[in-house]
C-alpha positions, 0 to 999 in steps of 0.5 A, a space after each residue: 500500499 502506498 504511504 506517499 502517492 507524489 513519489 510512490 512509497 510504499 509502507 515497505 520501503 517506510 517500514 525498511 528505512 525504519 530497521 535501518 535506522 531511520 527514526 522521524 519522518 524528517 529522516 525519512 523524507 532524507 532517505 526517500 522523499 516520503 512528505 516532502 510534497 504536499 506533506 498529506 502522509 506525514 502523520 501516515 509516517 509516523 504511524 508507521 513509526 511510532 514510539 519503538 526504539 530507535 536503531 540507528 539511536 541504541 547504536 550512537 549510544 554505544 559508541 558505534 557509527 549510525 546506521 544507513 537508512 540507503 534500501 534498494 529501490 522495489 521491485 
């Protein structure tokens, strides 16, 4: 299902970026542009991100390098 119709971003892609370390709608936008045109999908992105833990913050807190948010293009 599409989250961002403007850029054709799916729920799967948003979840994949989140698993790769994108913890906020702004970080999702940086990774795939979702939420940067009309803004109608920002609340849905927030809901998908939820209030779960952020792998990036956990890694940085342990002295590691930030995770990348690069996700392969959907087929």
